[in-house]
Each structure stands twice: as C-alpha cells, then as structure tokens.
N, C-alpha and C positions, 0 to 999 in steps of 0.2 A: 099627522093623519088624524089623531083624535081631535085636535083643535079644529081642523077643517070640518069634521063631522059635527062637532058640537056647535060650530057657527051656523049650521043649518037647522039646529034644534029649535022648533017653534015654541017650546015650553020654557019660559024664562026662568022659572024656579029650578028646573032640572039643569038648564044651561049654567046657571050660577053655581049650583052644587058641584057640577063636573069641573068647572073652572077652579073652584075652591079645592077640590080633590087634587087636580093636576098641579096646583101651586105647591103641594106638599111632596111632590115627586123628588127623589134625590138623583134621578138620572133622566136625561132626555136624549133620545136617539133621533138624529136628523135623518131625513130621507135623502139618499144620494143615488148616484147612477148604479152602484153595486146593488143596492136594495131594490131599485126598480127592476134590474135584470133578474134578481131572485124572485121578485113578485111575478114577473112574466113566466118564469119556470113553474112556480106554484099554480098559476092559472092553468097550466097543462093538466093538472089533476081535476079540473072542473070547478075550481074555487073562483069566485068572482073577483073583479078588479080591486075593490076596496078591501075585501077580506084578505086577498093575496098581499096587499101592501101592509096590512096589519101583521100578518104572519112573517113576512120578510123582515119587517122592522123588528119584530120580537126576536127573530133568529139572530140578527146582528147586535141586538142588545143583550144577547147571551142569556135569555130567560130559560128556565127549565119547564115552565108550565104556561099554557095559554088557555084561559078560561073563556068559554062561550056557551050560549044556549042554542047556538045554531048547529043542529045535528048534521046538516050538509057539510059544514066545515070539519066537524069531528070525523065524519065517515070518509071524506075525500082527502084530507091532508096526509101527506107522507113525508115524514122528516123526523128530526131528532127531538123536536119540542113535543112534550106531552100535551096534546090538545084534548081538553076534557071539560065537561059541564061542571058548574059550581057544586052541585050536590055530590056528584061522584068524586070531585076533588076533596071535599070535606071528608067523605068516607075513606078516601085514599090516605089522607093525612092521619085520621084517627085509627086506622088499622095498621099503621107502620110498626 
C-alpha cells in the first residue's frame, strides 16, 4: 500500500526518501483477501478506502500503534490498534 501511494508522489526527493526508509523495514505485510475484507469492515466506520487498507494491513502486521495526522482516522477508527497523532504518541511514550 505504501509503495503504491509513493509511486504517485510527484516530489522525487520525497519519493526517494520514502523508498530509502522502506528499504530499512524488517517486516513487510502483503495485502491479501483477509486484509481486504478487514479494510471493508473498517470502511464501515467512515474511514476512506486507502486509509482502511493501511489500518487493516497494520492490524495483520500486529502493530500496537498507528501514527497519523489525520484527525478523521483518529476519531473514526474503532479497533485494538492505538491510532494516535505523532505529537500525542511522543507524549504517551514519555509519560509511561
């Protein structure tokens, strides 16, 4: 999903940085039928198609946190993953 979005990025320097960052990942979650079905369920909360795929993929990658600046996703998502903006995430980590 991230690769697809990055392929549409018109800013070459950002595209290259993201590709470099992704090459360092130690895990890659393929999108499969189960993830697509979960994404459809998440869309029922009012989350968009692409964002639903991101969240469903994150769920099956067993992540604990999903960082986003999109307040719509933060407010609408209902599930086990903590969906949080980066600033609140830093505050959460430092206040543990």
